[in-house]
C-alpha positions, 0 to 999 in steps of 0.5 A: 500500500501506498502511503503517500496515497492514503496520506494524501487522501485524509489530508484533503478531508481534514482540509474539507472539514477545517475549510466548511468549519470556518466558511460556516463562520462567515453566516455567524453573529457574534452572540452567546445566542448564536454559539450555542443554538446557531439562532435556532436557524438549522434546517431539518437536513443539515439537523438530521446529517447532524444528528446522525453522525453525532449520534452514531461516533466512533462506536459505529466504525469501532466498537460496533464493528468489533462487537459484530467481529466477536459476536456474530449476527445477533448483534443486529438486535444492539441496533434494532433495539437502539433504533426503536428507541431513539425513534421513540424518544424523537417522536414523543419528546422531540418536537415539545422539546424544540417549542417549549424551550424557545418559549422558556428562552432557554439555550443550554439543556441545564437551563432547560432542566432548572426552568420555572423552579424555585431554586432551580441554580442548584439544578442547573449547576448539577446537571451542568457537573454531569454534563461536564464529566460524562460528556466530557469523558463520551468525548474523549473516547471519540478521539481514543477511537480516531487515535486508533486507527491512525495509528493501525493504518499509519503506526503514528504514536497512539497519543499523536491522533488523540491531539490532533483530532482535539487540535482540529475539532477547536479550530472549527468550533472557537470559529464558529460554535455550533453551527460550524460544528452542525455544517462540518457533521453534515459534511462528515456524515456524507463522508461515513455514508459513502466509505461504509457503504464501499468497504461493505460491497468490496468486503463482501464481495472479497468474501464470495458473495453474502452466501459465502459469507454465511457459510464460512461464518457458520463454519468458524463458528455455528454461533455467529449465524445464530440470531440468538444471543448466548449467555442470557440468564433472563432470555432474550426479551429482558435483553432487548428491552433492555437495547431499547431503553438504551436507544431512548436514552436519548432523551438525555444527551445534551449534544443530541437534545440540542439538536432539537433545540436547534432545528428552525421549526418544530414542525420540521423535527418529525421530517429531520428524524425520518431522514436521520433513522434511515442513513443512520440504519444504513450505517449500522447495518453496514457496520455490522456487516464489515465486522462480520466480513473481518472474522472470515477475513481476518480471523486472527483478530480474535485470538491476538489482535484488537477486534474494535479496529477490524475496520481499519485493518480490512480497508488497507487490505481490500481497497486501493491506497486513495480508497484507504484514505477515504475510509480513514476520513469516514473513521476520523468523521465519525469520531470529530463530529461526536467530539466536537458537538460534546465539547462544545455542549460542555462549554456551555454547560461550563459558561452557562450553568456552573459558571453563569457570570460567564454567561453573557460574555461572548469571548468567554463563552469561546475560551470556554470550548478551549478549557473544555478540550483541555480537559478532554484531551487530558481525559483521553491521553491518561484514559481507557482505550475501550472505545465500547466501554467509554461510550455505553456506560457514559451515555447510560449515565446521561441517559440514566441522570438526565432523562428522567427530568428531560422529560418531565420538563419537556411536559411541563410536569411540576417538581420541586428541586430537591426531588429534581436533585435525587433524581439525577443522584439516584439515576446514575448511582443505580447506573453505578452500581448496575454496571460496576458493582452488580455486574449485570449489564450483560443481562439488561444494559444499566440504562434501563434501571437508571431511568427506572430509578430516577423516575420512582423517584418521582413516582414516591415524591408525588405520592407522599405529596412531597410534589404538587399533583 
């Protein structure tokens, strides 16, 4: 493989992304509101592509491909369950979120959660800290994912890719805020779709077609072609419900909630949802079958390699140098499109909610982006390099801590500050106990018990009249 062509293609992609980000700044307004929510005028196509690329992230290219490589076709239930839960959440809550956030003049998720509640400062503070902590770790996992791909193809030092990703994201986020981030996310979303479909077709052809792929997988291990997941003590139904709730956990993901808050009209939410769903499922199913093809074409990764690197290794083996660069660009696009969204959300939480004295200073809000990038970079450099675990737990902590409260606020149900604070804490603690102490996540993903626990706090408070009905 000629690394020169790979590098040239990859650099061309980076130039395109930076160019789009910088160009978008020509349309910005030098206000905090525009920096955080793009003045709520983003069209549905940009919203859809941005939400899709932001939501799928390095988990798709690295974690999901590696997961399918290891367990086989039964990984498809994760995709299907997650998509169902995500669709239900958007359909039921995101239009109302857009409406109510504008009516209450809320520009961040924490501000939305606290609006209209006596003692709301404590809600803003705690939710802001939760966002910075867990979304920061989530963003760090994206830098890790991109770096793993670069290291696999170029043999670069692992830390170099992390630093490169952080620098690129900070440049266009600092220059154009969420508008630059959404525009670049949309371009990155297109690159993701094209690169995955390209590798999928080439990989299946090299396996001899779909039928030959299926036969070879069965010869390796019959479990790889079984649609029934193995080792499920409670059976398939609780397992599947757990992943539906995991997708539903989008109600606690600030970087995705901000997409709904920035769209140009509440009436365009469902249109954006349908576009996002079609594009997202195309990517997810492509990733699953790429993982299956890699199990046949790169069998040694299961014993002497890292299955999360199956995609870049497969691209390197099967594609001409120029297209390897395109594939690598797709991986990097997935990681950066998520990291930039999360960094800006953390920046907004830090400067608007944790330190509200900075809220109206456009200069300090932009500097907050650089501060958050530095924090995320530090986490990525010293943290765990397992992308799948980093992403899935950060997602569950945010869903468990913020999701139940957001649902209440979307429908303007009454809640008090003490109850809201307890809901957030109990949700996160339950998710932590379920995952790390009881180690039950393989049976039911911790979003389900976490969100149930937070919801039970509220229902109990209503029952004993701590919250007026």
